[in-house]
The first five atom37 places (N, CA, C, CB, O) and aatype in JSON, in Angstrom:
{
  "aatype": [12, 0, 9, 1, 15, 19, 16, 1, 16, 3, 5, 14, 1, 9, 8, 0, 9, 10, 0, 0, 16, 7, 19, 13, 16, 0, 6, 6, 9, 0, 4, 0, 3, 6, 10, 19, 0, 6, 0, 19, 8, 5, 14, 3, 11, 7, 3, 18, 10, 19, 8, 19, 10, 6, 3, 3, 3, 6, 19, 5, 7, 18, 19, 4, 13, 7, 0, 16, 14, 10, 16, 6, 7, 16, 18, 3, 10, 18, 17, 9, 0, 19, 3, 14, 0, 1, 8, 7, 1, 11, 18, 7, 5, 1, 10, 19, 0, 13, 19, 6, 3, 8, 10, 1, 0, 8, 0, 7, 1, 10, 10, 10, 9, 6, 16, 15, 15, 11, 3, 3, 18, 7, 14, 9, 10, 3, 0, 17, 0, 0, 8, 7],
  "atom_mask": [
    [1, 1, 1, 1, 1],
    [1, 1, 1, 1, 1],
    [1, 1, 1, 1, 1],
    [1, 1, 1, 1, 1],
    [1, 1, 1, 1, 1],
    [1, 1, 1, 1, 1],
    [1, 1, 1, 1, 1],
    [1, 1, 1, 1, 1],
    [1, 1, 1, 1, 1],
    [1, 1, 1, 1, 1],
    [1, 1, 1, 1, 1],
    [1, 1, 1, 1, 1],
    [1, 1, 1, 1, 1],
    [1, 1, 1, 1, 1],
    [1, 1, 1, 1, 1],
    [1, 1, 1, 1, 1],
    [1, 1, 1, 1, 1],
    [1, 1, 1, 1, 1],
    [1, 1, 1, 1, 1],
    [1, 1, 1, 1, 1],
    [1, 1, 1, 1, 1],
    [1, 1, 1, 0, 1],
    [1, 1, 1, 1, 1],
    [1, 1, 1, 1, 1],
    [1, 1, 1, 1, 1],
    [1, 1, 1, 1, 1],
    [1, 1, 1, 1, 1],
    [1, 1, 1, 1, 1],
    [1, 1, 1, 1, 1],
    [1, 1, 1, 1, 1],
    [1, 1, 1, 1, 1],
    [1, 1, 1, 1, 1],
    [1, 1, 1, 1, 1],
    [1, 1, 1, 1, 1],
    [1, 1, 1, 1, 1],
    [1, 1, 1, 1, 1],
    [1, 1, 1, 1, 1],
    [1, 1, 1, 1, 1],
    [1, 1, 1, 1, 1],
    [1, 1, 1, 1, 1],
    [1, 1, 1, 1, 1],
    [1, 1, 1, 1, 1],
    [1, 1, 1, 1, 1],
    [1, 1, 1, 1, 1],
    [1, 1, 1, 1, 1],
    [1, 1, 1, 0, 1],
    [1, 1, 1, 1, 1],
    [1, 1, 1, 1, 1],
    [1, 1, 1, 1, 1],
    [1, 1, 1, 1, 1],
    [1, 1, 1, 1, 1],
    [1, 1, 1, 1, 1],
    [1, 1, 1, 1, 1],
    [1, 1, 1, 1, 1],
    [1, 1, 1, 1, 1],
    [1, 1, 1, 1, 1],
    [1, 1, 1, 1, 1],
    [1, 1, 1, 1, 1],
    [1, 1, 1, 1, 1],
    [1, 1, 1, 1, 1],
    [1, 1, 1, 0, 1],
    [1, 1, 1, 1, 1],
    [1, 1, 1, 1, 1],
    [1, 1, 1, 1, 1],
    [1, 1, 1, 1, 1],
    [1, 1, 1, 0, 1],
    [1, 1, 1, 1, 1],
    [1, 1, 1, 1, 1],
    [1, 1, 1, 1, 1],
    [1, 1, 1, 1, 1],
    [1, 1, 1, 1, 1],
    [1, 1, 1, 1, 1],
    [1, 1, 1, 0, 1],
    [1, 1, 1, 1, 1],
    [1, 1, 1, 1, 1],
    [1, 1, 1, 1, 1],
    [1, 1, 1, 1, 1],
    [1, 1, 1, 1, 1],
    [1, 1, 1, 1, 1],
    [1, 1, 1, 1, 1],
    [1, 1, 1, 1, 1],
    [1, 1, 1, 1, 1],
    [1, 1, 1, 1, 1],
    [1, 1, 1, 1, 1],
    [1, 1, 1, 1, 1],
    [1, 1, 1, 1, 1],
    [1, 1, 1, 1, 1],
    [1, 1, 1, 0, 1],
    [1, 1, 1, 1, 1],
    [1, 1, 1, 1, 1],
    [1, 1, 1, 1, 1],
    [1, 1, 1, 0, 1],
    [1, 1, 1, 1, 1],
    [1, 1, 1, 1, 1],
    [1, 1, 1, 1, 1],
    [1, 1, 1, 1, 1],
    [1, 1, 1, 1, 1],
    [1, 1, 1, 1, 1],
    [1, 1, 1, 1, 1],
    [1, 1, 1, 1, 1],
    [1, 1, 1, 1, 1],
    [1, 1, 1, 1, 1],
    [1, 1, 1, 1, 1],
    [1, 1, 1, 1, 1],
    [1, 1, 1, 1, 1],
    [1, 1, 1, 1, 1],
    [1, 1, 1, 1, 1],
    [1, 1, 1, 0, 1],
    [1, 1, 1, 1, 1],
    [1, 1, 1, 1, 1],
    [1, 1, 1, 1, 1],
    [1, 1, 1, 1, 1],
    [1, 1, 1, 1, 1],
    [1, 1, 1, 1, 1],
    [1, 1, 1, 1, 1],
    [1, 1, 1, 1, 1],
    [1, 1, 1, 1, 1],
    [1, 1, 1, 1, 1],
    [1, 1, 1, 1, 1],
    [1, 1, 1, 1, 1],
    [1, 1, 1, 1, 1],
    [1, 1, 1, 0, 1],
    [1, 1, 1, 1, 1],
    [1, 1, 1, 1, 1],
    [1, 1, 1, 1, 1],
    [1, 1, 1, 1, 1],
    [1, 1, 1, 1, 1],
    [1, 1, 1, 1, 1],
    [1, 1, 1, 1, 1],
    [1, 1, 1, 1, 1],
    [1, 1, 1, 1, 1],
    [1, 1, 1, 0, 1]
  ],
  "atom_positions": [
    [[217.85, 26.83, 193.44], [218.87, 26.27, 194.29], [218.29, 26.1, 195.69], [220.14, 27.17, 194.31], [217.61, 26.98, 196.21]],
    [[218.58, 24.95, 196.29], [218.1, 24.68, 197.64], [219.15, 23.86, 198.39], [216.74, 23.93, 197.61], [219.89, 23.07, 197.8]],
    [[219.2, 24.07, 199.69], [220.02, 23.25, 200.56], [219.06, 22.49, 201.46], [221.05, 24.11, 201.39], [218.18, 23.08, 202.08]],
    [[219.25, 21.18, 201.51], [218.34, 20.32, 202.27], [219.13, 19.19, 202.91], [217.23, 19.76, 201.36], [220.29, 18.95, 202.58]],
    [[218.47, 18.49, 203.84], [219.09, 17.32, 204.47], [219.32, 16.22, 203.45], [218.21, 16.8, 205.63], [218.56, 16.08, 202.49]],
    [[220.35, 15.46, 203.67], [220.71, 14.35, 202.79], [219.66, 13.25, 202.88], [222.1, 13.8, 203.15], [219.03, 13.05, 203.92]],
    [[219.48, 12.54, 201.77], [218.62, 11.36, 201.73], [219.43, 10.19, 201.19], [217.35, 11.62, 200.86], [220.51, 10.37, 200.64]],
    [[218.88, 9.01, 201.34], [219.56, 7.8, 200.86], [219.88, 7.88, 199.38], [218.69, 6.57, 201.13], [220.94, 7.42, 198.95]],
    [[218.97, 8.47, 198.6], [219.19, 8.52, 197.15], [220.31, 9.48, 196.75], [217.91, 8.93, 196.46], [220.76, 9.45, 195.6]],
    [[220.76, 10.32, 197.67], [221.86, 11.26, 197.39], [223.23, 10.6, 197.49], [221.79, 12.43, 198.34], [224.21, 11.14, 196.97]],
    [[223.31, 9.47, 198.15], [224.62, 8.86, 198.44], [225.46, 8.6, 197.2], [224.41, 7.58, 199.18], [226.65, 8.95, 197.21]],
    [[224.94, 8.02, 196.12], [225.79, 7.79, 194.94], [226.3, 9.1, 194.32], [225.02, 7.0, 193.89], [227.44, 9.16, 193.84]],
    [[225.47, 10.13, 194.32], [225.89, 11.41, 193.73], [226.99, 12.06, 194.58], [224.69, 12.37, 193.61], [227.94, 12.61, 194.02]],
    [[226.88, 11.99, 195.89], [227.92, 12.54, 196.76], [229.24, 11.8, 196.51], [227.51, 12.44, 198.25], [230.29, 12.42, 196.39]],
    [[229.17, 10.49, 196.43], [230.37, 9.69, 196.15], [230.99, 10.13, 194.81], [230.02, 8.18, 196.11], [232.21, 10.29, 194.72]],
    [[230.16, 10.32, 193.81], [230.65, 10.73, 192.48], [231.31, 12.11, 192.54], [229.5, 10.74, 191.45], [232.33, 12.33, 191.89]],
    [[230.75, 13.02, 193.3], [231.34, 14.36, 193.44], [232.71, 14.26, 194.1], [230.41, 15.29, 194.27], [233.67, 14.86, 193.64]],
    [[232.79, 13.49, 195.19], [234.08, 13.32, 195.88], [235.13, 12.74, 194.95], [233.92, 12.42, 197.1], [236.27, 13.21, 194.93]],
    [[234.76, 11.74, 194.18], [235.7, 11.13, 193.24], [236.1, 12.11, 192.14], [235.1, 9.86, 192.62], [237.26, 12.14, 191.73]],
    [[235.15, 12.89, 191.66], [235.4, 13.82, 190.56], [236.37, 14.93, 190.95], [234.1, 14.43, 190.08], [237.04, 15.5, 190.08]],
    [[236.46, 15.26, 192.24], [237.36, 16.34, 192.64], [238.81, 16.0, 192.34], [237.2, 16.64, 194.12], [239.62, 16.89, 192.05]],
    [[239.14, 14.72, 192.39], [240.51, 14.3, 192.12], [241.49, 14.59, 193.24], [0.0, 0.0, 0.0], [242.69, 14.38, 193.07]],
    [[241.02, 15.07, 194.38], [241.94, 15.39, 195.47], [241.84, 14.42, 196.64], [241.67, 16.8, 195.96], [242.73, 14.4, 197.5]],
    [[240.8, 13.63, 196.69], [240.62, 12.7, 197.81], [241.1, 11.31, 197.43], [239.15, 12.66, 198.24], [240.89, 10.86, 196.3]],
    [[241.74, 10.63, 198.37], [242.16, 9.24, 198.16], [240.94, 8.34, 198.28], [243.27, 8.83, 199.18], [239.89, 8.75, 198.77]],
    [[241.1, 7.11, 197.84], [240.02, 6.13, 197.97], [239.65, 5.93, 199.44], [240.43, 4.77, 197.34], [238.48, 5.79, 199.77]],
    [[240.64, 5.93, 200.31], [240.39, 5.78, 201.74], [239.6, 6.97, 202.3], [241.72, 5.63, 202.5], [238.69, 6.79, 203.11]],
    [[239.96, 8.18, 201.87], [239.23, 9.36, 202.32], [237.78, 9.34, 201.83], [239.93, 10.64, 201.83], [236.86, 9.68, 202.57]],
    [[237.59, 8.93, 200.6], [236.23, 8.86, 200.05], [235.42, 7.81, 200.8], [236.26, 8.52, 198.53], [234.24, 8.03, 201.09]],
    [[236.03, 6.69, 201.13], [235.33, 5.66, 201.9], [234.91, 6.2, 203.27], [236.22, 4.41, 202.06], [233.81, 5.9, 203.74]],
    [[235.76, 6.98, 203.9], [235.44, 7.6, 205.19], [234.25, 8.56, 205.03], [236.66, 8.35, 205.76], [233.31, 8.53, 205.82]],
    [[234.31, 9.39, 204.02], [233.21, 10.33, 203.77], [231.91, 9.58, 203.51], [233.54, 11.25, 202.58], [230.86, 9.97, 204.01]],
    [[231.99, 8.51, 202.73], [230.8, 7.69, 202.45], [230.2, 7.14, 203.75], [231.16, 6.53, 201.51], [228.98, 7.1, 203.9]],
    [[231.05, 6.73, 204.68], [230.57, 6.2, 205.97], [229.83, 7.26, 206.77], [231.75, 5.66, 206.79], [228.8, 6.97, 207.38]],
    [[230.35, 8.48, 206.77], [229.7, 9.55, 207.52], [228.35, 9.9, 206.91], [230.6, 10.79, 207.58], [227.38, 10.14, 207.63]],
    [[228.29, 9.93, 205.58], [227.01, 10.2, 204.91], [226.02, 9.08, 205.23], [227.21, 10.32, 203.36], [224.85, 9.34, 205.52]],
    [[226.48, 7.83, 205.18], [225.6, 6.7, 205.48], [225.07, 6.78, 206.91], [226.34, 5.37, 205.27], [223.9, 6.51, 207.15]],
    [[225.93, 7.15, 207.84], [225.48, 7.28, 209.23], [224.42, 8.37, 209.34], [226.67, 7.59, 210.16], [223.42, 8.19, 210.04]],
    [[224.63, 9.5, 208.68], [223.64, 10.59, 208.73], [222.31, 10.15, 208.13], [224.17, 11.82, 207.98], [221.25, 10.56, 208.61]],
    [[222.36, 9.32, 207.1], [221.13, 8.84, 206.45], [220.43, 7.79, 207.3], [221.46, 8.26, 205.07], [219.22, 7.87, 207.5]],
    [[221.18, 6.81, 207.79], [220.58, 5.65, 208.44], [220.4, 5.81, 209.95], [221.41, 4.45, 208.18], [219.62, 5.07, 210.56]],
    [[221.1, 6.77, 210.56], [220.97, 7.01, 211.99], [220.85, 8.51, 212.27], [222.17, 6.42, 212.76], [221.65, 9.06, 213.02]],
    [[219.85, 9.17, 211.67], [219.77, 10.63, 211.81], [219.56, 11.09, 213.25], [218.65, 11.15, 210.96], [219.97, 12.19, 213.61]],
    [[218.92, 10.27, 214.08], [218.69, 10.66, 215.47], [219.96, 10.69, 216.29], [217.7, 9.72, 216.1], [220.02, 11.34, 217.33]],
    [[220.97, 9.97, 215.83], [222.26, 9.97, 216.52], [222.86, 11.37, 216.52], [223.25, 8.97, 215.87], [223.4, 11.82, 217.53]],
    [[222.75, 12.07, 215.39], [223.12, 13.47, 215.3], [224.59, 13.8, 215.32], [0.0, 0.0, 0.0], [224.96, 14.97, 215.44]],
    [[225.46, 12.79, 215.21], [226.89, 13.08, 215.23], [227.33, 13.83, 213.98], [227.69, 11.8, 215.37], [228.18, 14.72, 214.04]],
    [[226.74, 13.46, 212.85], [227.12, 14.05, 211.57], [225.88, 14.63, 210.9], [227.81, 13.0, 210.66], [224.92, 13.91, 210.63]],
    [[225.93, 15.91, 210.64], [224.84, 16.6, 209.96], [225.27, 16.77, 208.51], [224.49, 17.99, 210.63], [226.29, 17.4, 208.23]],
    [[224.5, 16.21, 207.61], [224.87, 16.25, 206.2], [223.74, 16.91, 205.43], [225.16, 14.82, 205.66], [222.57, 16.53, 205.54]],
    [[224.12, 17.91, 204.63], [223.17, 18.63, 203.79], [223.74, 18.7, 202.37], [222.89, 20.06, 204.35], [224.95, 18.73, 202.16]],
    [[222.82, 18.73, 201.43], [223.22, 18.82, 200.02], [222.7, 20.12, 199.44], [222.69, 17.61, 199.22], [221.67, 20.65, 199.85]],
    [[223.45, 20.62, 198.47], [223.01, 21.77, 197.68], [222.53, 21.2, 196.35], [224.17, 22.84, 197.48], [223.26, 20.52, 195.62]],
    [[221.28, 21.5, 196.05], [220.66, 20.98, 194.83], [220.36, 22.15, 193.9], [219.37, 20.18, 195.16], [219.79, 23.16, 194.31]],
    [[220.74, 22.0, 192.65], [220.45, 22.99, 191.63], [220.28, 22.25, 190.31], [221.58, 24.08, 191.53], [220.9, 21.2, 190.11]],
    [[219.46, 22.77, 189.44], [219.19, 22.1, 188.18], [218.73, 20.66, 188.41], [220.44, 22.12, 187.28], [219.07, 19.75, 187.65]],
    [[217.95, 20.46, 189.49], [217.38, 19.15, 189.83], [218.42, 18.07, 190.1], [216.48, 18.69, 188.73], [218.15, 16.88, 189.91]],
    [[219.61, 18.47, 190.53], [220.65, 17.5, 190.84], [221.52, 18.03, 191.98], [221.52, 17.19, 189.59], [221.75, 19.23, 192.1]],
    [[222.0, 17.11, 192.8], [222.92, 17.48, 193.87], [224.21, 17.97, 193.23], [223.19, 16.29, 194.85], [224.81, 17.27, 192.4]],
    [[224.65, 19.17, 193.62], [225.86, 19.77, 193.07], [226.98, 19.85, 194.1], [225.56, 21.16, 192.55], [228.14, 20.08, 193.75]],
    [[226.64, 19.67, 195.38], [227.64, 19.72, 196.43], [227.04, 19.28, 197.75], [0.0, 0.0, 0.0], [225.83, 19.13, 197.88]],
    [[227.92, 19.09, 198.72], [227.42, 18.69, 200.04], [228.38, 19.16, 201.12], [227.24, 17.17, 200.13], [229.53, 19.51, 200.87]],
    [[227.85, 19.16, 202.35], [228.65, 19.52, 203.51], [228.29, 18.57, 204.64], [228.41, 21.02, 203.92], [227.13, 18.17, 204.81]],
    [[229.31, 18.2, 205.42], [229.13, 17.35, 206.59], [229.8, 18.06, 207.76], [229.73, 15.9, 206.36], [230.98, 18.4, 207.7]],
    [[229.03, 18.27, 208.83], [229.57, 18.94, 210.01], [228.89, 18.37, 211.24], [229.37, 20.47, 209.92], [227.9, 17.64, 211.14]],
    [[229.4, 18.71, 212.4], [228.79, 18.23, 213.63], [229.43, 18.86, 214.85], [0.0, 0.0, 0.0], [230.51, 19.45, 214.78]],
    [[228.72, 18.72, 215.96], [229.22, 19.25, 217.23], [230.49, 18.49, 217.63], [228.13, 19.15, 218.35], [230.55, 17.27, 217.48]],
    [[231.46, 19.21, 218.12], [232.69, 18.59, 218.6], [232.41, 17.95, 219.96], [233.86, 19.64, 218.69], [231.95, 18.63, 220.87]],
    [[232.67, 16.66, 220.1], [232.39, 15.99, 221.38], [233.08, 16.68, 222.56], [232.82, 14.53, 221.31], [234.2, 17.17, 222.45]],
    [[232.38, 16.69, 223.68], [232.88, 17.2, 224.95], [233.19, 18.69, 224.93], [234.12, 16.45, 225.34], [234.04, 19.16, 225.68]],
    [[232.5, 19.43, 224.07], [232.65, 20.89, 224.04], [231.27, 21.53, 224.1], [233.43, 21.35, 222.77], [230.26, 20.85, 223.93]],
    [[231.26, 22.81, 224.33], [230.01, 23.57, 224.29], [230.1, 24.58, 223.16], [229.74, 24.29, 225.66], [230.92, 25.5, 223.19]],
    [[229.25, 24.4, 222.16], [229.17, 25.37, 221.07], [230.27, 25.28, 220.04], [0.0, 0.0, 0.0], [230.39, 26.17, 219.19]],
    [[231.07, 24.24, 220.08], [232.13, 24.07, 219.09], [231.71, 23.0, 218.09], [233.48, 23.69, 219.77], [231.19, 21.95, 218.46]],
    [[231.95, 23.28, 216.82], [231.58, 22.36, 215.74], [232.79, 22.12, 214.85], [230.38, 22.93, 214.92], [233.69, 22.95, 214.75]],
    [[232.77, 20.97, 214.2], [233.78, 20.63, 213.2], [233.11, 20.58, 211.84], [234.46, 19.27, 213.53], [232.01, 20.04, 211.7]],
    [[233.76, 21.15, 210.84], [233.35, 20.96, 209.46], [234.2, 19.8, 208.95], [233.52, 22.28, 208.58], [235.41, 19.94, 208.77]],
    [[233.55, 18.66, 208.72], [234.28, 17.45, 208.36], [234.55, 17.36, 206.86], [233.52, 16.23, 208.81], [235.66, 17.04, 206.45]],
    [[233.54, 17.64, 206.05], [233.66, 17.5, 204.6], [232.84, 18.57, 203.92], [233.21, 16.09, 204.14], [231.76, 18.95, 204.37]],
    [[233.37, 19.05, 202.82], [232.61, 19.92, 201.92], [233.18, 19.67, 200.53], [232.72, 21.45, 202.35], [234.39, 19.65, 200.33]],
    [[232.29, 19.48, 199.58], [232.74, 19.22, 198.21], [231.66, 19.69, 197.24], [233.05, 17.72, 197.99], [230.46, 19.58, 197.5]],
    [[232.12, 20.22, 196.13], [231.24, 20.68, 195.05], [231.71, 20.03, 193.76], [231.24, 22.24, 194.93], [232.91, 19.87, 193.53]],
    [[230.76, 19.65, 192.93], [231.08, 19.07, 191.63], [232.03, 20.01, 190.89], [229.79, 18.8, 190.79], [231.69, 21.18, 190.69]],
    [[233.21, 19.54, 190.5], [234.17, 20.41, 189.81], [233.59, 21.08, 188.56], [235.4, 19.62, 189.44], [234.01, 22.17, 188.19]],
    [[232.64, 20.43, 187.9], [232.0, 21.02, 186.72], [231.15, 22.23, 187.09], [231.14, 19.99, 186.0], [230.74, 23.0, 186.22]],
    [[230.9, 22.41, 188.38], [230.07, 23.53, 188.85], [230.85, 24.54, 189.67], [228.92, 23.0, 189.68], [230.26, 25.43, 190.28]],
    [[232.17, 24.42, 189.69], [232.97, 25.41, 190.42], [232.75, 26.79, 189.81], [234.48, 25.03, 190.38], [232.44, 26.92, 188.62]],
    [[232.9, 27.8, 190.63], [232.74, 29.18, 190.18], [231.32, 29.69, 190.34], [0.0, 0.0, 0.0], [231.05, 30.85, 190.03]],
    [[230.41, 28.87, 190.83], [229.02, 29.3, 191.01], [228.71, 29.64, 192.47], [228.07, 28.2, 190.54], [227.55, 29.88, 192.82]],
    [[229.75, 29.67, 193.29], [229.64, 30.02, 194.71], [228.83, 29.02, 195.53], [229.02, 31.38, 194.84], [228.28, 29.36, 196.57]],
    [[228.75, 27.78, 195.04], [228.04, 26.74, 195.79], [228.74, 26.46, 197.12], [227.94, 25.46, 194.96], [228.09, 26.29, 198.15]],
    [[230.06, 26.41, 197.09], [230.81, 26.17, 198.33], [230.56, 27.27, 199.35], [0.0, 0.0, 0.0], [230.36, 26.99, 200.53]],
    [[230.55, 28.52, 198.9], [230.27, 29.64, 199.8], [228.87, 29.53, 200.39], [230.42, 30.98, 199.06], [228.66, 29.83, 201.57]],
    [[227.93, 29.1, 199.58], [226.55, 28.95, 200.07], [226.46, 27.84, 201.12], [225.59, 28.66, 198.91], [225.73, 27.97, 202.1]],
    [[227.19, 26.76, 200.9], [227.2, 25.69, 201.89], [227.82, 26.15, 203.21], [227.95, 24.48, 201.36], [227.3, 25.83, 204.28]],
    [[228.91, 26.88, 203.14], [229.54, 27.4, 204.36], [228.6, 28.37, 205.07], [230.89, 28.09, 204.03], [228.48, 28.33, 206.29]],
    [[227.95, 29.24, 204.33], [226.99, 30.18, 204.93], [225.85, 29.42, 205.61], [226.44, 31.14, 203.87], [225.37, 29.83, 206.67]],
    [[225.41, 28.32, 205.0], [224.37, 27.49, 205.61], [224.85, 26.95, 206.96], [223.99, 26.33, 204.66], [224.12, 27.02, 207.95]],
    [[226.07, 26.43, 206.99], [226.62, 25.9, 208.24], [226.71, 27.0, 209.28], [228.01, 25.26, 208.01], [226.33, 26.8, 210.44]],
    [[227.2, 28.17, 208.89], [227.33, 29.29, 209.83], [225.96, 29.69, 210.38], [228.0, 30.49, 209.14], [225.83, 29.96, 211.57]],
    [[224.94, 29.73, 209.53], [223.59, 30.06, 209.98], [223.07, 28.99, 210.95], [222.63, 30.18, 208.78], [222.43, 29.32, 211.96]],
    [[223.34, 27.74, 210.66], [222.93, 26.64, 211.55], [223.58, 26.82, 212.92], [223.31, 25.26, 210.94], [222.91, 26.67, 213.95]],
    [[224.86, 27.12, 212.94], [225.56, 27.29, 214.21], [224.98, 28.46, 215.01], [227.04, 27.51, 213.97], [224.79, 28.35, 216.22]],
    [[224.7, 29.55, 214.34], [224.12, 30.7, 215.03], [222.78, 30.32, 215.66], [223.93, 31.89, 214.06], [222.48, 30.74, 216.78]],
    [[222.0, 29.54, 214.96], [220.67, 29.14, 215.44], [220.75, 28.1, 216.57], [219.85, 28.58, 214.3], [219.77, 27.89, 217.28]],
    [[221.91, 27.45, 216.74], [222.06, 26.41, 217.74], [223.17, 26.73, 218.75], [222.35, 25.08, 217.06], [223.85, 25.83, 219.24]],
    [[223.34, 28.0, 219.04], [224.29, 28.47, 220.06], [225.73, 28.04, 219.76], [223.89, 27.96, 221.42], [226.53, 27.85, 220.67]],
    [[226.04, 27.89, 218.49], [227.41, 27.6, 218.12], [228.28, 28.82, 218.3], [0.0, 0.0, 0.0], [227.85, 29.95, 218.06]],
    [[229.5, 28.6, 218.74], [230.4, 29.74, 218.97], [231.69, 29.63, 218.19], [230.71, 29.86, 220.43], [232.4, 30.62, 218.02]],
    [[232.01, 28.4, 217.7], [233.28, 28.2, 217.03], [233.12, 27.08, 216.0], [234.39, 27.87, 218.04], [232.57, 26.02, 216.31]],
    [[233.61, 27.32, 214.79], [233.63, 26.31, 213.74], [235.07, 26.0, 213.4], [232.84, 26.78, 212.48], [235.82, 26.88, 212.98]],
    [[235.47, 24.75, 213.59], [236.82, 24.31, 213.28], [236.84, 23.7, 211.89], [237.33, 23.3, 214.34], [236.03, 22.84, 211.56]],
    [[237.79, 24.16, 211.08], [237.93, 23.66, 209.72], [239.39, 23.28, 209.53], [237.47, 24.73, 208.65], [240.28, 24.13, 209.58]],
    [[239.61, 22.0, 209.32], [240.97, 21.52, 209.08], [241.05, 21.04, 207.64], [241.35, 20.38, 210.08], [240.09, 20.49, 207.1]],
    [[242.18, 21.25, 207.03], [242.39, 20.78, 205.67], [243.84, 20.35, 205.5], [242.01, 21.88, 204.63], [244.65, 20.49, 206.41]],
    [[244.13, 19.85, 204.37], [245.48, 19.36, 204.08], [246.31, 20.47, 203.46], [245.43, 18.14, 203.15], [245.78, 21.43, 202.9]],
    [[247.61, 20.33, 203.56], [248.5, 21.28, 202.89], [249.07, 20.7, 201.6], [249.65, 21.69, 203.84], [250.04, 21.22, 201.05]],
    [[248.45, 19.6, 201.11], [248.9, 19.0, 199.85], [248.79, 20.02, 198.72], [248.06, 17.73, 199.51], [247.91, 20.88, 198.73]],
    [[249.67, 19.93, 197.76], [249.67, 20.85, 196.62], [248.31, 20.88, 195.92], [250.76, 20.47, 195.63], [247.88, 21.93, 195.45]],
    [[247.64, 19.73, 195.84], [246.33, 19.66, 195.19], [245.3, 20.56, 195.87], [245.83, 18.23, 195.19], [244.3, 20.95, 195.26]],
    [[245.54, 20.88, 197.14], [244.57, 21.66, 197.91], [244.8, 23.17, 197.77], [244.65, 21.27, 199.38], [244.1, 23.95, 198.42]],
    [[245.74, 23.59, 196.95], [246.04, 25.02, 196.8], [244.81, 25.88, 196.56], [0.0, 0.0, 0.0], [244.61, 26.87, 197.28]],
    [[243.96, 25.55, 195.58], [242.77, 26.36, 195.35], [241.81, 26.37, 196.55], [242.04, 25.85, 194.12], [241.15, 27.37, 196.81]],
    [[241.75, 25.25, 197.25], [240.89, 25.17, 198.42], [241.4, 26.08, 199.52], [240.79, 23.73, 198.92], [240.63, 26.8, 200.16]],
    [[242.71, 26.05, 199.75], [243.31, 26.9, 200.77], [243.1, 28.38, 200.42], [244.81, 26.59, 200.91], [242.83, 29.2, 201.3]],
    [[243.22, 28.72, 199.13], [242.98, 30.09, 198.7], [241.53, 30.5, 198.98], [243.3, 30.24, 197.2], [241.26, 31.62, 199.41]],
    [[240.6, 29.57, 198.72], [239.18, 29.87, 198.96], [238.91, 30.11, 200.45], [238.28, 28.72, 198.42], [238.17, 31.02, 200.81]],
    [[239.51, 29.27, 201.31], [239.31, 29.47, 202.75], [239.91, 30.8, 203.2], [239.94, 28.3, 203.55], [239.32, 31.51, 204.01]],
    [[241.08, 31.14, 202.68], [241.7, 32.42, 203.04], [240.83, 33.59, 202.61], [243.09, 32.54, 202.42], [240.69, 34.56, 203.34]],
    [[240.25, 33.5, 201.42], [239.39, 34.56, 200.91], [238.11, 34.68, 201.76], [239.02, 34.3, 199.43], [237.56, 35.77, 201.91]],
    [[237.65, 33.56, 202.3], [236.44, 33.56, 203.12], [236.7, 34.16, 204.48], [235.9, 32.15, 203.27], [235.77, 34.62, 205.15]],
    [[237.95, 34.17, 204.9], [238.29, 34.78, 206.19], [238.17, 33.78, 207.31], [0.0, 0.0, 0.0], [238.42, 34.11, 208.47]]
  ]
}
């Protein structure tokens, strides 16, 4: 298992993971696709940091985060998704730990995580509560 920066060839797999979750609308997936594309095609811009978790020679999940504009040390976690066929393997926890380690290494002081209260998000909300 490895976590690495996103590449152009990861884009279709990330899209497939987002669609497979069944919780994101087509509009939300299109937004996520745009952020991944920006991270791939304009990495020096640095607005969106996208990393993938790879296991069994395939991307199994990804995370997108970035510094909150006009703040010092505050970051937003924009997207995180794991292939539903791979749930229960703690991939999501590993991605969050990766983000937390990145923030510590870059003088981050606060990570903002917003999510929906839709019924479909129940398991996600439970996971965030368990993470503290």
